[in-house]
MDAnalysis code that builds the backbone (N, CA, C; Angstrom):
import MDAnalysis as mda
import numpy as np

u = mda.Universe.empty(747, n_residues=249, atom_resindex=np.repeat(np.arange(249), 3), trajectory=True)
u.add_TopologyAttr("name", ["N", "CA", "C"] * 249)
u.add_TopologyAttr("resid", np.arange(1, 250))
u.add_TopologyAttr("resname", ["CYS", "MET", "HIS", "THR", "HIS", "PRO", "CYS", "GLU", "CYS", "SER", "GLY", "CYS", "GLY", "PRO", "THR", "PRO", "PRO", "GLY", "PRO", "SER", "PRO", "GLY", "GLY", "GLY", "VAL", "SER", "SER", "ILE", "ILE", "SER", "ARG", "ASP", "ILE", "PHE", "GLU", "GLN", "PHE", "LEU", "LEU", "HIS", "SER", "SER", "GLN", "CYS", "SER", "ASP", "ALA", "GLY", "GLY", "PHE", "TYR", "THR", "TYR", "ASP", "ALA", "PHE", "LEU", "ALA", "ALA", "ALA", "ALA", "ALA", "PHE", "PRO", "ALA", "PHE", "GLY", "THR", "THR", "GLY", "SER", "THR", "GLU", "THR", "ARG", "LYS", "GLN", "GLU", "VAL", "ALA", "ALA", "PHE", "PHE", "GLY", "GLN", "THR", "SER", "HIS", "GLU", "THR", "THR", "GLY", "GLY", "TRP", "ALA", "THR", "ALA", "PRO", "ASP", "GLY", "PRO", "TYR", "SER", "TRP", "GLY", "TYR", "CYS", "PHE", "LYS", "ARG", "GLU", "LEU", "GLY", "ARG", "GLN", "TYR", "TYR", "GLY", "ARG", "GLY", "PRO", "ILE", "MET", "LEU", "SER", "TRP", "ASN", "TYR", "ASN", "TYR", "GLY", "PRO", "ALA", "GLY", "ARG", "ALA", "ILE", "GLY", "GLU", "ASP", "LEU", "LEU", "ASN", "ASN", "PRO", "ASP", "LEU", "VAL", "ALA", "THR", "ASP", "ALA", "THR", "VAL", "SER", "PHE", "LYS", "THR", "ALA", "LEU", "TRP", "PHE", "TRP", "MET", "THR", "PRO", "GLN", "ALA", "ASN", "LYS", "PRO", "SER", "SER", "HIS", "ALA", "VAL", "ILE", "THR", "GLY", "GLN", "TRP", "THR", "PRO", "THR", "ALA", "ALA", "ASP", "ASN", "ALA", "ALA", "GLY", "ARG", "VAL", "PRO", "GLY", "TYR", "GLY", "VAL", "ILE", "THR", "ASN", "ILE", "ILE", "ASN", "GLY", "GLY", "LEU", "GLU", "CYS", "GLY", "ARG", "GLY", "GLN", "ASP", "SER", "ARG", "VAL", "ALA", "ASP", "ARG", "ILE", "GLY", "PHE", "TYR", "GLN", "ARG", "TYR", "CYS", "ASN", "ILE", "LEU", "GLY", "VAL", "GLY", "TYR", "GLY", "SER", "ASN", "LEU", "ASP", "CYS", "TYR", "ASN", "GLN", "ARG", "PRO", "PHE", "VAL", "GLU"])
u.atoms.positions = np.array([
    [11.987, 2.120, 1.022],
    [11.141, 1.653, 0.269],
    [10.914, 2.377, -1.620],
    [10.882, 2.165, -2.108],
    [10.789, 3.342, -3.219],
    [11.399, 3.816, -3.843],
    [12.423, 2.707, -4.073],
    [13.429, 3.665, -4.708],
    [14.236, 3.581, -5.963],
    [12.473, 3.499, -6.808],
    [12.865, 3.018, -8.129],
    [12.117, 4.653, -9.125],
    [12.845, 4.727, -10.105],
    [12.274, 5.807, -11.279],
    [11.175, 5.743, -11.628],
    [10.109, 6.425, -11.613],
    [9.239, 6.274, -12.416],
    [8.857, 6.178, -13.769],
    [8.810, 5.308, -14.504],
    [8.942, 5.747, -16.389],
    [7.704, 4.503, -17.050],
    [8.727, 3.857, -17.490],
    [7.151, 3.498, -18.440],
    [7.090, 2.291, -17.746],
    [6.053, 1.732, -18.198],
    [5.608, -0.092, -17.084],
    [6.004, -1.080, -18.301],
    [6.117, -2.190, -18.234],
    [5.992, -3.507, -18.496],
    [4.806, -4.517, -18.538],
    [4.066, -5.431, -18.852],
    [3.805, -6.217, -17.991],
    [2.550, -5.846, -17.270],
    [1.565, -5.099, -17.826],
    [1.104, -4.399, -16.372],
    [-0.971, -4.965, -17.601],
    [-0.897, -5.956, -17.939],
    [-2.271, -6.363, -17.998],
    [-2.800, -5.859, -19.305],
    [-4.244, -6.280, -19.042],
    [-5.247, -5.913, -19.658],
    [-6.384, -4.362, -19.821],
    [-6.600, -4.031, -20.135],
    [-7.335, -3.080, -19.886],
    [-8.168, -3.310, -18.211],
    [-7.865, -2.147, -17.406],
    [-8.518, -2.440, -16.726],
    [-10.058, -2.285, -16.737],
    [-10.417, -2.921, -16.164],
    [-11.991, -2.916, -15.626],
    [-12.212, -1.449, -15.445],
    [-13.830, -1.096, -15.746],
    [-14.054, 0.143, -14.765],
    [-14.362, -0.529, -13.042],
    [-14.744, 0.965, -12.375],
    [-15.085, 0.742, -11.168],
    [-16.177, -0.319, -10.883],
    [-16.424, -0.656, -10.427],
    [-18.060, -1.869, -9.521],
    [-18.802, -0.842, -9.821],
    [-20.170, -2.044, -9.728],
    [-21.139, -0.471, -9.126],
    [-21.637, -1.144, -7.608],
    [-22.380, -0.555, -6.674],
    [-22.325, -0.593, -5.450],
    [-21.801, -0.070, -4.580],
    [-21.559, 1.131, -5.055],
    [-21.117, 2.353, -4.065],
    [-19.296, 2.506, -3.696],
    [-18.694, 3.432, -3.357],
    [-17.327, 3.932, -3.316],
    [-16.611, 3.144, -1.933],
    [-15.237, 3.189, -1.763],
    [-14.611, 2.557, -1.387],
    [-15.092, 2.531, 0.801],
    [-15.704, 3.381, 0.366],
    [-16.361, 3.373, 2.161],
    [-17.994, 2.574, 2.200],
    [-18.143, 1.546, 1.320],
    [-18.912, 0.435, 1.101],
    [-18.071, -0.935, 1.594],
    [-17.048, -0.825, 1.170],
    [-16.004, -1.622, 1.889],
    [-15.739, -1.882, 2.666],
    [-15.039, -0.330, 4.201],
    [-14.971, -0.451, 5.052],
    [-15.435, 0.992, 5.770],
    [-16.334, 0.761, 6.839],
    [-16.936, 1.439, 7.057],
    [-16.629, 2.532, 8.299],
    [-16.544, 3.681, 8.552],
    [-15.846, 3.762, 9.142],
    [-15.305, 3.162, 11.140],
    [-16.595, 2.508, 11.171],
    [-16.061, 1.575, 12.289],
    [-14.761, 0.552, 12.368],
    [-14.664, -0.220, 10.527],
    [-13.701, -1.500, 10.807],
    [-12.061, -0.002, 10.598],
    [-12.492, 1.115, 9.867],
    [-11.256, 1.440, 9.680],
    [-10.508, 1.481, 11.210],
    [-11.545, 2.103, 12.309],
    [-10.917, 2.520, 13.748],
    [-10.620, 0.909, 14.256],
    [-11.369, -0.017, 13.549],
    [-11.093, -1.434, 13.866],
    [-9.078, -1.477, 13.814],
    [-9.464, -1.194, 12.197],
    [-7.542, -1.496, 11.274],
    [-6.932, -0.776, 12.520],
    [-6.744, 0.442, 12.975],
    [-6.221, 1.610, 13.160],
    [-6.109, 1.468, 14.746],
    [-6.101, 0.637, 15.153],
    [-6.893, 0.297, 16.653],
    [-6.319, 1.410, 17.667],
    [-4.324, 0.990, 17.539],
    [-4.064, 1.889, 18.620],
    [-3.065, 2.916, 18.507],
    [-4.182, 3.455, 16.917],
    [-3.433, 4.552, 16.718],
    [-3.600, 6.503, 17.581],
    [-4.170, 5.957, 18.224],
    [-4.169, 7.393, 19.176],
    [-3.668, 7.175, 20.637],
    [-2.655, 5.873, 20.334],
    [-1.962, 5.747, 21.254],
    [-0.458, 6.377, 20.570],
    [-0.307, 6.077, 19.879],
    [0.933, 6.699, 18.951],
    [1.331, 8.143, 19.360],
    [2.415, 8.491, 20.122],
    [3.381, 9.671, 20.627],
    [2.935, 10.943, 19.588],
    [3.686, 10.134, 18.659],
    [3.697, 11.405, 17.179],
    [2.497, 11.657, 16.418],
    [1.911, 10.618, 16.322],
    [0.696, 10.556, 15.248],
    [-1.185, 10.203, 15.318],
    [-1.049, 10.414, 17.020],
    [-2.214, 10.020, 17.427],
    [-3.600, 11.056, 16.529],
    [-4.290, 10.200, 16.270],
    [-5.571, 10.656, 15.366],
    [-5.272, 11.493, 14.503],
    [-3.977, 11.463, 13.952],
    [-3.285, 12.129, 12.802],
    [-4.483, 11.730, 11.388],
    [-3.593, 10.326, 11.449],
    [-4.841, 9.513, 10.016],
    [-6.311, 9.711, 10.201],
    [-7.154, 10.085, 9.865],
    [-8.703, 10.090, 10.549],
    [-9.567, 9.319, 9.002],
    [-10.310, 8.500, 9.613],
    [-11.088, 7.878, 8.502],
    [-11.693, 9.218, 7.153],
    [-12.029, 10.332, 7.537],
    [-12.682, 11.278, 7.004],
    [-11.524, 12.159, 5.458],
    [-10.304, 11.783, 6.627],
    [-8.880, 11.650, 5.682],
    [-8.698, 10.824, 4.505],
    [-9.038, 10.263, 4.995],
    [-8.900, 8.423, 4.660],
    [-9.639, 9.000, 2.829],
    [-11.121, 9.241, 3.515],
    [-12.210, 8.353, 2.373],
    [-11.882, 9.863, 1.214],
    [-11.535, 11.555, 1.483],
    [-11.395, 12.338, 0.518],
    [-10.042, 12.021, 0.014],
    [-9.065, 11.488, 0.433],
    [-7.481, 10.780, -0.561],
    [-8.172, 10.293, -1.878],
    [-9.263, 8.823, -0.887],
    [-9.676, 7.890, -2.003],
    [-10.742, 8.029, -2.839],
    [-11.738, 9.511, -3.082],
    [-12.536, 9.890, -4.051],
    [-11.432, 10.677, -5.211],
    [-9.747, 10.391, -5.110],
    [-9.043, 11.633, -6.288],
    [-8.533, 10.256, -6.866],
    [-8.790, 8.778, -6.148],
    [-8.751, 7.609, -6.771],
    [-9.765, 7.074, -6.770],
    [-10.340, 6.963, -7.838],
    [-11.874, 6.631, -7.725],
    [-11.802, 4.862, -7.965],
    [-11.162, 4.154, -8.773],
    [-10.599, 3.059, -9.082],
    [-10.166, 2.079, -7.421],
    [-9.758, 2.741, -6.814],
    [-9.127, 1.909, -5.459],
    [-10.161, 1.495, -3.963],
    [-10.224, 0.293, -4.052],
    [-10.944, -0.735, -3.619],
    [-12.666, -0.554, -4.245],
    [-12.851, -0.208, -5.224],
    [-14.278, 0.673, -6.258],
    [-14.129, -1.190, -7.614],
    [-13.157, -1.647, -8.144],
    [-12.834, -2.356, -8.559],
    [-12.883, -3.994, -8.658],
    [-14.006, -4.685, -9.716],
    [-13.839, -5.744, -9.283],
    [-15.208, -6.372, -8.692],
    [-15.129, -8.098, -7.966],
    [-15.892, -8.309, -7.419],
    [-16.049, -8.363, -5.933],
    [-16.945, -8.257, -5.061],
    [-16.649, -7.501, -3.749],
    [-15.496, -8.353, -2.659],
    [-14.981, -9.399, -3.523],
    [-14.201, -10.167, -2.496],
    [-12.521, -9.472, -3.130],
    [-12.894, -8.870, -4.331],
    [-11.270, -8.079, -4.819],
    [-11.776, -6.782, -3.549],
    [-12.545, -5.966, -3.807],
    [-12.513, -4.948, -3.507],
    [-12.201, -5.177, -2.330],
    [-12.610, -5.708, -0.935],
    [-12.280, -6.411, -0.065],
    [-10.728, -6.308, -0.172],
    [-9.948, -7.569, -0.976],
    [-8.811, -7.488, -0.468],
    [-7.988, -6.223, -1.282],
    [-8.068, -5.660, -1.638],
    [-7.514, -4.206, -2.013],
    [-7.252, -3.785, -0.609],
    [-8.419, -3.204, -0.233],
    [-8.595, -2.639, 1.232],
    [-8.070, -3.286, 1.926],
    [-8.055, -4.531, 2.651],
    [-7.066, -5.112, 3.130],
    [-5.249, -5.209, 2.826],
    [-5.106, -5.766, 1.513],
    [-4.156, -5.719, 0.872],
    [-3.129, -4.069, 1.487],
    [-3.848, -2.964, 1.036],
    [-3.270, -1.697, 0.886],
    [-2.960, -1.326, 2.343],
    [-4.005, -1.423, 3.455],
    [-4.056, -1.684, 4.806],
    [-2.838, -2.445, 5.392],
    [-2.650, -3.665, 4.789],
    [-1.576, -4.453, 5.197],
    [0.139, -4.070, 5.186],
    [-0.580, -3.070, 4.084],
    [1.104, -2.379, 3.657],
    [1.638, -1.615, 4.190],
    [0.627, -0.686, 4.269],
    [1.042, 0.840, 4.734],
    [0.985, 0.700, 6.621],
    [0.006, -0.613, 6.890],
    [1.112, -0.665, 8.524],
    [1.579, -0.703, 8.947],
    [2.387, -2.385, 7.786],
    [3.861, -2.736, 7.921],
    [4.582, -1.306, 8.343],
    [4.727, -0.508, 7.087],
    [5.789, 0.516, 6.789],
    [4.860, 1.366, 7.458],
    [4.098, 2.375, 8.489],
    [4.045, 2.654, 9.596],
    [4.581, 2.386, 10.935],
    [4.321, 1.075, 11.391],
    [4.832, 0.796, 12.498],
    [5.959, 0.159, 12.634],
    [6.613, -0.318, 11.373],
    [7.709, -1.017, 11.479],
    [7.883, -1.843, 11.796],
    [6.824, -2.550, 11.473],
    [6.788, -4.100, 11.542],
    [6.584, -4.513, 13.019],
    [5.204, -4.877, 13.913],
    [4.880, -5.867, 15.142],
    [3.552, -6.967, 14.512],
    [3.128, -7.369, 13.755],
    [2.707, -8.460, 13.546],
    [3.309, -9.477, 13.833],
    [2.403, -10.317, 14.308],
    [3.110, -11.820, 14.414],
    [2.072, -13.028, 13.758],
    [0.565, -13.002, 13.650],
    [-0.307, -13.676, 12.921],
    [-1.296, -13.145, 13.266],
    [-2.029, -13.921, 12.179],
    [-3.304, -13.434, 11.996],
    [-4.235, -12.689, 12.796],
    [-4.324, -13.063, 14.079],
    [-4.723, -12.383, 15.368],
    [-4.220, -11.779, 16.405],
    [-3.249, -11.479, 16.521],
    [-2.374, -11.248, 17.280],
    [-1.125, -12.068, 17.917],
    [-0.076, -11.057, 18.580],
    [-0.372, -9.744, 18.797],
    [-0.225, -8.866, 17.861],
    [-0.443, -7.763, 18.087],
    [-0.297, -6.948, 17.447],
    [-0.081, -5.515, 18.218],
    [1.048, -4.254, 17.635],
    [1.158, -2.667, 17.078],
    [0.228, -2.089, 16.597],
    [-1.552, -2.680, 16.729],
    [-1.785, -1.646, 15.352],
    [-1.879, -0.319, 15.185],
    [-2.315, 0.297, 13.939],
    [-2.360, 1.451, 13.576],
    [-1.137, 2.186, 12.906],
    [-1.501, 2.988, 12.757],
    [-0.287, 4.048, 11.930],
    [0.585, 4.498, 13.660],
    [2.140, 4.634, 13.349],
    [2.542, 4.786, 14.609],
    [3.892, 5.866, 13.566],
    [4.280, 6.793, 13.475],
    [5.136, 6.348, 12.781],
    [6.160, 8.065, 12.845],
    [7.462, 8.979, 13.267],
    [7.646, 9.555, 13.296],
    [7.375, 10.741, 12.504],
    [7.052, 11.733, 13.192],
    [6.813, 12.858, 12.160],
    [7.714, 14.193, 11.634],
    [9.146, 13.247, 11.184],
    [10.152, 14.354, 10.955],
    [10.214, 14.740, 10.176],
    [10.191, 16.523, 10.515],
    [9.624, 17.216, 9.448],
    [11.295, 18.137, 9.075],
    [11.412, 18.622, 8.058],
    [12.757, 19.648, 7.156],
    [13.778, 18.692, 6.879],
    [13.636, 17.836, 6.576],
    [14.916, 17.239, 5.939],
    [13.924, 16.480, 4.368],
    [13.610, 17.314, 3.855],
    [13.589, 17.169, 2.986],
    [13.144, 15.691, 1.994],
    [13.276, 14.989, 1.297],
    [12.336, 13.965, 0.869],
    [12.947, 12.276, 1.505],
    [13.137, 12.459, 2.802],
    [13.024, 11.693, 4.242],
    [11.229, 10.943, 3.693],
    [11.638, 9.601, 4.371],
    [10.108, 8.441, 4.726],
    [8.959, 9.093, 4.776],
    [7.465, 9.819, 4.464],
    [6.998, 10.069, 4.972],
    [5.674, 9.827, 4.455],
    [4.505, 9.720, 5.070],
    [2.992, 9.338, 5.419],
    [2.779, 6.882, 5.341],
    [1.671, 7.287, 5.183],
    [1.302, 5.827, 5.251],
    [2.083, 4.618, 3.979],
    [2.944, 5.186, 3.248],
    [3.524, 4.661, 2.793],
    [4.772, 4.164, 2.609],
    [5.253, 5.073, 3.394],
    [7.548, 6.420, 3.396],
    [7.914, 6.353, 2.277],
    [6.498, 8.228, 1.506],
    [6.808, 8.220, 0.336],
    [8.502, 8.706, 0.228],
    [9.212, 8.797, -0.190],
    [10.798, 8.735, 0.000],
    [11.332, 9.156, -1.388],
    [12.526, 10.351, -1.781],
    [13.016, 10.420, -3.160],
    [12.195, 11.516, -3.067],
    [13.222, 12.171, -4.001],
    [12.652, 13.825, -4.468],
    [12.092, 13.319, -6.036],
    [12.268, 11.857, -6.514],
    [12.244, 11.572, -7.496],
    [10.391, 10.897, -7.656],
    [9.929, 10.709, -6.052],
    [8.619, 10.197, -6.261],
    [7.969, 10.970, -5.849],
    [8.897, 12.222, -4.951],
    [7.910, 13.469, -4.107],
    [7.264, 14.028, -5.710],
    [8.275, 14.732, -6.475],
    [7.662, 15.223, -8.061],
    [6.222, 15.081, -8.254],
    [6.199, 13.509, -9.048],
    [5.340, 13.102, -9.834],
    [4.551, 12.930, -9.390],
    [4.470, 12.560, -7.967],
    [3.546, 12.056, -6.788],
    [2.804, 13.859, -6.451],
    [3.111, 14.765, -5.911],
    [2.937, 15.812, -6.137],
    [2.078, 15.930, -7.176],
    [2.471, 16.350, -8.620],
    [2.265, 16.323, -9.965],
    [1.028, 15.972, -10.006],
    [0.824, 14.624, -9.488],
    [-0.359, 13.740, -9.461],
    [-1.632, 14.328, -8.830],
    [-1.687, 14.473, -7.470],
    [-2.546, 15.052, -6.614],
    [-2.600, 16.422, -6.474],
    [-1.715, 17.713, -7.730],
    [-1.880, 18.578, -7.619],
    [-1.460, 19.666, -5.638],
    [0.069, 19.072, -5.781],
    [0.422, 19.504, -4.321],
    [1.854, 19.614, -4.668],
    [2.855, 21.006, -4.223],
    [4.139, 21.027, -4.728],
    [4.846, 20.618, -3.910],
    [4.609, 18.886, -3.756],
    [5.619, 18.339, -2.948],
    [7.164, 18.866, -2.752],
    [7.749, 18.763, -3.880],
    [8.900, 18.743, -3.778],
    [9.420, 20.247, -3.165],
    [8.912, 21.445, -3.364],
    [9.006, 22.301, -1.840],
    [8.142, 22.700, -1.038],
    [7.482, 21.786, -0.736],
    [6.478, 21.326, 0.282],
    [6.437, 20.101, 0.997],
    [7.944, 19.269, 1.264],
    [7.316, 17.456, 1.290],
    [7.126, 17.464, 2.549],
    [6.838, 18.644, 3.750],
    [6.557, 18.858, 5.130],
    [5.174, 17.962, 5.425],
    [4.478, 19.164, 3.854],
    [3.218, 18.490, 3.342],
    [2.652, 16.573, 3.999],
    [3.435, 15.940, 3.279],
    [2.779, 14.565, 3.737],
    [2.771, 14.355, 4.973],
    [3.468, 15.316, 5.745],
    [3.649, 15.087, 7.365],
    [2.822, 16.153, 8.431],
    [2.133, 16.837, 7.827],
    [1.184, 17.129, 8.540],
    [0.088, 17.203, 7.376],
    [-0.472, 16.953, 6.554],
    [-1.923, 17.025, 6.043],
    [-2.409, 15.751, 6.334],
    [-3.412, 15.219, 5.743],
    [-3.801, 13.785, 6.318],
    [-4.702, 13.400, 5.326],
    [-4.831, 14.228, 4.566],
    [-5.926, 13.562, 2.760],
    [-3.962, 13.248, 2.516],
    [-3.398, 14.710, 2.170],
    [-2.205, 14.372, 1.032],
    [-1.340, 12.959, 1.587],
    [-1.128, 12.976, 2.812],
    [-0.830, 12.230, 3.367],
    [-1.510, 11.082, 2.555],
    [-2.505, 10.430, 2.711],
    [-2.834, 9.168, 2.317],
    [-2.588, 9.618, 0.659],
    [-3.377, 10.800, 0.265],
    [-3.021, 10.517, -1.304],
    [-1.615, 10.568, -1.880],
    [-0.938, 10.713, -0.896],
    [0.582, 9.759, -1.626],
    [0.808, 8.627, -1.787],
    [0.040, 7.106, -0.285],
    [0.163, 6.564, -0.681],
    [-0.909, 5.668, -1.946],
    [-1.565, 6.648, -1.841],
    [-3.121, 5.927, -3.052],
    [-2.105, 6.198, -4.144],
    [-1.650, 7.498, -4.440],
    [-0.862, 7.154, -5.573],
    [0.207, 6.645, -6.200],
    [1.072, 6.064, -4.907],
    [1.947, 4.671, -5.447],
    [1.036, 3.767, -5.232],
    [0.618, 3.031, -4.966],
    [-0.495, 2.431, -4.973],
    [-0.898, 2.026, -6.420],
    [-1.568, 3.505, -6.477],
    [-2.306, 2.970, -8.142],
    [-1.515, 3.362, -9.638],
    [0.023, 3.433, -9.059],
    [0.560, 3.747, -10.295],
    [1.829, 2.876, -10.337],
    [2.076, 2.395, -11.989],
    [3.620, 1.726, -12.112],
    [4.250, 2.550, -12.153],
    [5.342, 1.627, -11.108],
    [6.698, 2.377, -11.043],
    [7.727, 2.036, -11.772],
    [8.805, 2.120, -12.622],
    [9.263, 1.466, -13.865],
    [8.869, 0.647, -13.955],
    [9.437, -0.630, -14.054],
    [9.341, -2.554, -14.707],
    [7.853, -2.708, -13.617],
    [7.242, -2.349, -12.985],
    [6.655, -2.893, -11.892],
    [5.513, -2.028, -12.101],
    [4.810, -3.636, -11.968],
    [2.695, -2.695, -11.932],
    [2.543, -2.478, -11.256],
    [1.327, -2.020, -11.206],
    [0.347, -1.563, -9.511],
    [0.097, -2.353, -8.486],
    [0.375, -1.849, -7.557],
    [-0.394, -2.901, -6.541],
    [-1.690, -2.928, -7.022],
    [-2.541, -2.044, -7.230],
    [-4.096, -2.100, -7.989],
    [-4.161, -2.883, -8.782],
    [-2.980, -3.053, -9.615],
    [-3.793, -4.136, -11.166],
    [-2.857, -5.300, -10.528],
    [-2.300, -5.886, -9.552],
    [-1.761, -6.910, -8.866],
    [-3.041, -7.455, -8.265],
    [-3.624, -6.595, -7.059],
    [-4.226, -6.881, -6.182],
    [-5.949, -7.282, -6.721],
    [-6.073, -6.619, -8.114],
    [-7.219, -7.048, -8.901],
    [-7.373, -7.555, -9.716],
    [-6.307, -8.557, -9.879],
    [-5.891, -9.526, -11.049],
    [-5.591, -8.706, -12.470],
    [-5.305, -7.663, -12.665],
    [-5.035, -7.466, -14.447],
    [-3.771, -7.284, -14.393],
    [-3.150, -7.806, -13.756],
    [-2.024, -7.692, -13.891],
    [-1.381, -8.843, -14.375],
    [-0.614, -9.225, -15.725],
    [-0.541, -10.564, -15.928],
    [1.302, -10.713, -15.993],
    [1.705, -11.225, -15.733],
    [3.171, -11.422, -15.700],
    [3.882, -12.045, -16.900],
    [4.989, -10.923, -17.082],
    [6.074, -10.933, -18.061],
    [7.064, -12.755, -18.212],
    [7.633, -13.075, -19.229],
    [8.389, -14.069, -19.450],
    [9.139, -13.630, -18.206],
    [10.198, -12.551, -18.458],
    [11.048, -12.404, -16.943],
    [10.153, -12.555, -15.646],
    [9.032, -11.934, -15.526],
    [8.270, -12.349, -13.924],
    [8.469, -13.764, -13.939],
    [7.739, -14.756, -14.867],
    [7.910, -15.571, -13.721],
    [9.214, -16.625, -14.116],
    [10.041, -16.145, -14.700],
    [11.410, -16.655, -14.088],
    [11.566, -16.891, -13.284],
    [11.593, -15.261, -12.994],
    [11.901, -14.596, -11.645],
    [10.825, -14.987, -10.353],
    [10.097, -16.083, -10.755],
    [9.090, -17.043, -10.127],
    [8.027, -15.238, -8.835],
    [7.770, -14.071, -9.359],
    [6.582, -12.954, -9.500],
    [5.595, -13.554, -10.192],
    [4.646, -13.850, -9.195],
    [3.420, -14.645, -9.338],
    [2.681, -13.610, -9.181],
    [0.912, -13.724, -9.482],
    [0.070, -12.894, -8.654],
    [-0.397, -12.788, -7.282],
    [-0.381, -12.152, -6.565],
    [-1.043, -12.399, -5.081],
    [-0.246, -11.515, -3.975],
    [-0.601, -11.593, -3.119],
    [-0.073, -10.482, -2.446],
    [1.231, -10.366, -1.712],
    [2.298, -10.972, -1.947],
    [3.704, -11.206, -1.729],
    [4.380, -10.638, -3.449],
    [3.801, -10.382, -4.580],
    [4.381, -8.936, -5.498],
    [3.756, -8.152, -4.998],
    [2.959, -7.593, -4.604],
    [3.231, -6.471, -3.937],
    [4.159, -5.679, -2.786],
    [4.602, -6.520, -1.915],
    [5.511, -6.475, -0.927],
    [6.596, -6.514, -2.025],
    [6.940, -7.254, -2.866],
    [8.063, -6.731, -4.005],
    [8.108, -5.621, -4.458],
    [7.255, -5.104, -4.802],
    [6.593, -4.003, -5.619],
    [6.740, -2.844, -4.847],
    [6.723, -3.120, -3.661],
    [7.402, -1.940, -2.477],
    [8.279, -1.715, -1.534],
    [9.004, -2.552, -1.522],
    [10.071, -3.316, -1.254],
    [11.114, -4.439, -1.140],
    [10.807, -5.000, -2.261],
    [11.399, -6.374, -2.677],
    [12.693, -6.603, -2.433],
    [13.562, -5.178, -2.628],
    [15.497, -5.394, -2.860],
    [15.549, -5.191, -1.707],
    [15.081, -5.154, -0.949],
    [15.707, -5.393, 0.912],
    [14.423, -6.756, 1.126],
    [13.576, -6.941, 0.497],
    [12.580, -7.664, 1.579],
    [13.070, -9.008, 0.467],
    [12.139, -9.273, -0.821],
    [12.018, -10.579, -1.457],
    [13.517, -11.796, -1.565],
    [13.218, -13.016, -2.037],
    [14.695, -13.908, -2.411],
    [14.963, -13.853, -1.598],
    [14.824, -13.021, 0.045],
    [15.590, -14.167, 0.829],
    [15.437, -14.871, 1.141],
    [14.666, -15.992, 1.180],
    [14.153, -16.771, 2.214],
    [13.447, -16.414, 3.302],
    [12.583, -16.938, 3.843],
    [11.618, -16.134, 4.581],
    [12.555, -15.029, 5.825],
    [11.850, -14.178, 5.539],
    [11.955, -12.842, 6.358],
    [10.592, -12.294, 7.378],
    [11.042, -11.669, 8.628],
    [10.612, -11.597, 9.173],
    [9.413, -9.592, 9.020],
    [9.663, -9.279, 8.338],
    [9.612, -8.213, 7.644],
    [8.301, -9.066, 6.610],
    [8.646, -9.428, 5.761],
    [7.455, -10.415, 4.894],
    [6.944, -10.267, 5.902],
    [6.646, -11.893, 6.709],
    [6.032, -11.864, 7.311],
    [4.806, -10.831, 7.872],
    [5.271, -9.932, 8.605],
    [4.549, -8.266, 9.638],
    [3.610, -8.726, 8.986],
    [3.956, -7.729, 7.268],
    [2.872, -7.441, 6.203],
    [2.092, -8.777, 6.188],
    [2.420, -9.904, 5.695],
    [1.083, -11.274, 5.602],
    [0.111, -11.344, 7.126],
    [1.023, -10.738, 8.345],
    [0.017, -11.033, 9.175],
    [-0.929, -9.945, 9.250],
    [-1.005, -8.952, 8.794],
    [-2.152, -7.223, 9.258],
    [-2.696, -7.237, 7.789],
    [-2.346, -7.865, 6.831],
    [-3.220, -8.271, 5.647],
    [-3.912, -9.694, 6.481],
    [-3.569, -10.455, 6.852],
    [-4.598, -12.045, 7.040],
    [-5.709, -10.896, 7.742],
    [-5.183, -10.149, 9.392],
    [-5.895, -9.898, 10.179],
    [-6.897, -8.648, 9.542],
    [-6.284, -7.730, 8.516],
    [-7.243, -7.278, 7.352],
    [-8.621, -7.963, 6.887],
    [-8.174, -9.040, 6.623],
    [-8.941, -9.868, 5.419],
    [-9.997, -10.153, 6.079],
    [-9.411, -11.337, 7.674],
    [-10.260, -11.823, 8.839],
    [-11.934, -10.674, 9.096],
    [-11.047, -9.352, 9.151],
    [-12.005, -8.040, 10.386],
    [-12.961, -8.678, 8.550],
    [-12.882, -8.320, 7.327],
    [-13.395, -7.467, 6.671],
    [-14.312, -9.517, 5.582],
    [-13.728, -10.042, 6.505],
    [-14.576, -11.425, 6.307],
    [-14.181, -11.407, 4.961],
    [-13.066, -12.006, 3.867],
    [-12.743, -11.643, 3.226],
    [-11.659, -13.539, 3.145],
    [-11.308, -14.433, 2.236],
    [-9.847, -14.895, 1.569],
    [-9.175, -14.330, 2.159],
    [-7.696, -15.002, 1.810],
    [-6.444, -14.100, 1.210],
    [-6.053, -13.968, 0.370],
    [-6.321, -15.296, -0.459],
    [-5.818, -15.474, -2.168],
    [-4.788, -16.286, -1.836],
    [-3.888, -16.305, -2.763],
    [-3.053, -18.021, -2.467],
    [-1.298, -16.650, -2.845],
    [0.192, -17.374, -2.817],
    [0.923, -16.439, -2.658],
    [1.263, -14.939, -2.281],
    [1.414, -15.514, -0.985],
    [1.456, -14.375, 0.215],
    [2.838, -13.683, 0.315],
    [3.731, -14.467, -0.265],
    [4.473, -14.302, 0.558],
    [5.847, -13.941, -0.829],
    [6.835, -13.320, -0.540],
    [8.204, -13.040, -1.292],
    [9.222, -14.134, -1.400],
    [8.932, -14.645, -0.398],
    [10.669, -15.470, 0.073],
    [11.064, -16.345, -1.424],
    [10.160, -16.550, -1.905],
    [11.138, -17.604, -3.154],
    [11.337, -15.966, -4.464],
    [10.854, -15.155, -4.291],
    [11.499, -13.748, -5.605],
    [11.996, -13.592, -5.621],
    [12.369, -13.089, -6.581],
    [13.594, -12.294, -7.239],
    [13.134, -11.250, -7.122],
    [13.781, -9.801, -6.753],
    [13.444, -8.232, -6.518],
    [13.278, -8.325, -8.274],
    [12.268, -7.094, -8.808],
    [12.289, -6.442, -9.631],
    [13.754, -5.734, -9.368],
    [14.048, -5.444, -11.070],
    [15.511, -5.099, -11.296],
    [14.914, -3.493, -11.000],
    [16.212, -3.064, -10.166],
    [16.164, -1.320, -9.777],
    [16.698, -0.428, -11.291],
])
């Protein structure tokens, strides 16, 4: 995932609205709901108990527009979408349908000392992502990439940085799920339309999108639907990227 070099973004839509009234992201996802989302994370041999609610809230505080932008429905969909994507990234894919069976929660190999190996909820990879991510969150991740696998708040921050930040010719996932992204003519020609599916395209479209039905894409959708169900919100449209061409790398 995340093989593009961050630079200028095109087609990112209108000026983003400010955060909505009604509290921060904790008003959307309580500790109890977070634990329902990551139901079996304590059973992970490598990561049990690593991804905590407090670490998530501390990281989210550094990105105050996350889960606070737009209507309550939009805010819930963004939280569900973030955890839908990161659950797939960290478990490697186990969801099959909106109500299971699943291997819920965050399980990952905490491999250290391998430089810019995929780490964190969204599998931060490559030096050209570690550098900008570190600068954005105030950590020297180029010289200490293992921090992403040993400090849960830093780990969540890197995932939220990627979620909130446009990458090359890709909009941010935040802009997509909150309705701020307007597809360009090139996007329309490629079948990239607003919805959860284009977020999968942003994250790993080169390997998963435009190939017809794909179990990995279905897995990401399954997690998203489960989390929407827990939050009591609709899924929206265009959930898959089966017929979307990937963004140009």
